[in-house]
C-alpha positions in Angstrom: 0.1 0.1 0.2 2.7 2.3 0.6 4.8 2.0 -2.2 1.5 2.0 -4.5 0.7 5.5 -2.8 4.3 6.9 -3.6 3.7 5.3 -7.1 0.9 7.2 -7.9 2.0 10.5 -6.0 5.1 10.5 -8.5 3.1 9.6 -11.5 1.2 12.7 -11.0 4.4 14.7 -10.3 5.8 13.9 -13.2 3.1 14.1 -15.5 0.2 15.9 -14.4 2.3 18.7 -12.6 5.0 18.5 -15.0 7.5 18.0 -12.8 9.4 15.5 -14.8 10.3 18.2 -17.3 12.3 20.5 -14.6 15.5 20.5 -13.9 15.3 21.3 -10.1 12.2 21.2 -7.8 11.7 24.1 -5.3 9.8 25.0 -2.3 7.4 27.1 -4.1 6.8 23.7 -6.6 6.0 21.9 -3.4 4.0 24.3 -1.7 1.9 24.9 -4.7 1.2 21.5 -5.3 0.2 20.8 -1.6 -2.2 23.8 -1.4 -3.9 22.1 -4.3 -4.3 18.8 -2.5 -5.6 20.9 0.5 -8.3 22.0 -1.6 -9.0 19.0 -3.6 -8.9 16.3 -0.6 -7.7 17.4 3.0 -4.9 18.7 5.3 -4.7 15.2 6.3 -3.6 13.9 2.8 -1.4 17.2 1.9 0.7 16.3 5.1 1.0 12.7 4.3 2.3 13.6 0.8 4.7 16.1 2.5 6.2 13.3 4.8 6.5 11.8 1.5 8.3 14.0 -0.4 10.6 15.2 2.4 11.7 11.3 2.5 11.8 11.2 -1.3 14.3 14.6 -1.5 16.4 13.2 2.0 16.7 9.5 0.0 18.1 11.8 -3.1 20.4 13.7 -0.6 22.2 10.0 0.9 22.6 9.1 -2.9 24.0 12.6 -4.0 21.3 12.8 -6.6 20.4 16.5 -5.1 22.1 19.2 -2.8 19.2 20.4 -1.1 15.7 19.0 0.3 13.3 21.7 -0.6 10.5 20.2 1.7 12.7 20.3 4.7 11.5 23.3 6.3 7.4 23.3 5.3 5.7 23.0 8.0 2.3 21.1 8.4 -1.0 22.1 7.3 -3.3 22.1 10.6 -5.6 19.2 11.5 -9.2 19.0 12.4 -9.1 15.1 14.6 -12.3 13.5 14.6 -13.1 12.2 17.7 -12.4 8.1 17.4 -15.4 5.8 17.2 -15.1 3.2 19.5 -17.6 0.8 18.2 -20.2 -0.9 21.1 -20.2 -4.7 22.2 -23.1 -5.1 19.9 -21.7 -4.2 16.8 -18.1 -6.3 17.6 -20.4 -9.2 18.3 -22.2 -9.0 15.1 -19.1 -8.7 13.0 -17.3 -11.4 14.3 -20.2 -13.8 14.2 -19.8 -12.8 10.2 -16.9 -14.1 9.9 -14.7 -16.9 9.1 -13.7 -18.9 12.0 -9.9 -18.0 10.5 -10.8 -14.4 10.4 -12.0 -14.3 13.9 -8.8 -15.5 14.9 -7.1 -12.9 13.1 -8.7 -10.0 14.5 -8.5 -11.7 18.1 -4.7 -12.0 17.9 -4.8 -8.4 16.6 -6.7 -7.2 19.4 -5.1 -9.2 22.1 -1.3 -8.3 20.8 -2.0 -4.5 19.5 0.3 -5.4 16.9 0.3 -3.8 13.2 -1.2 -5.9 10.5 1.7 -6.4 8.7 3.8 -7.8 12.0 0.9 -10.1 12.6 0.8 -10.7 8.7 4.3 -12.0 8.8 4.4 -13.9 11.9 5.5 -17.0 11.5 5.2 -20.5 13.4 8.9 -20.3 14.1 8.3 -17.2 16.1 5.8 -18.8 18.3 6.4 -20.1 21.6 3.4 -21.6 23.3 5.3 -23.2 26.1 6.9 -20.0 27.1 3.8 -18.3 26.4 5.2 -15.6 24.2 5.3 -14.5 20.5 8.3 -12.4 18.6 7.2 -10.3 16.1 9.4 -8.2 13.4 8.8 -4.6 12.3 10.8 -2.1 9.9 8.8 1.0 10.7 12.2 2.3 12.2 14.3 5.1 11.2 16.4 3.5 8.2 14.3 0.8 7.5 15.9 -1.5 10.0 14.3 -4.9 11.2 13.7 -4.4 14.6 12.1 -7.4 17.2 9.9 -7.1 19.8 8.5 -9.8 22.3 4.6 -10.3 23.3 3.4 -12.5 26.2 0.4 -14.3 25.6 -2.3 -15.6 27.9 -4.2 -18.9 27.9 -7.3 -17.1 25.1 -4.3 -16.4 22.7 -2.2 -19.5 23.3 -5.5 -21.4 22.3 -6.0 -18.9 19.2 -2.0 -20.0 17.8 -2.1 -23.4 18.5 -4.8 -23.7 16.2 -3.6 -21.9 13.9 0.0 -23.6 13.9 -1.8 -27.0 13.5 -3.3 -25.9 10.5 -0.5 -24.1 9.0 2.0 -27.9 9.7 -0.9 -29.3 8.1 -0.8 -26.8 4.8 3.2 -26.8 4.9 3.1 -23.0 5.9 5.7 -21.4 7.6 3.2 -18.3 8.7 0.7 -18.4 11.2 -2.0 -16.3 8.9 -1.8 -17.4 5.7 -3.7 -18.4 2.1 -4.4 -21.7 1.5 -4.1 -22.1 -1.7 -0.4 -20.1 -2.0 1.0 -20.6 1.4 1.8 -17.3 1.4 0.9 -14.9 4.4 -2.0 -12.5 4.9 -1.5 -9.6 3.1 -4.8 -8.0 4.1 -7.1 -6.7 6.5 -9.2 -4.1 5.6 -10.7 -5.9 2.4 -12.4 -8.4 4.4 -13.1 -6.4 7.3 -15.0 -3.6 5.3 -17.0 -6.2 3.5 -18.0 -8.0 7.0 -18.8 -4.6 8.4 -20.9 -3.6 5.6 -23.1 -6.9 5.7 -23.2 -6.1 9.3 -24.3 -2.9 8.6 -22.0 -1.4 11.0 -20.5 1.6 8.8 -17.5 2.9 11.0 -15.8 -0.2 12.5 -13.3 0.4 9.7 
């Protein structure tokens, strides 16, 4: 998703905004584009693109492609933060009722570990220790994208869920706890199936 979002941004800048024909990208080029995004969509989207552009030019600096980062001192746009929606118990039950057993296990694992979707998607059987009661998850959400590991203790409920998932992984010869049964590769989605189930359950603010 992150790659696709960046790709769409770069294609728009190079084709529609004419940046592909420029020898130098200036601060004014960036602020004019971000102001356009602010009017078209939202300050959140403008700030997201600002972060992408700062990262892009920082990468160019490291590689020696550019001498300055024209986006480095551009301030974020003020954002109006909406109150987070916390679904009532009935909505949670309605959604879980429509899930498959595998999807329920997946959502419970997310809830009981407070881990990111990507971290649970890439969780391997080897990184689950049912005897000692913990899992080890990895992430690249760090400066420089280095892999960082952390250990999460698990209780009886999650131990039961993971034991069930591992048994199925062994049977299907997959190294991942949550995997595609056809390919054996890890889950690469969460929002797709959850949005569809929320729609069926008529719970529209869950996702």
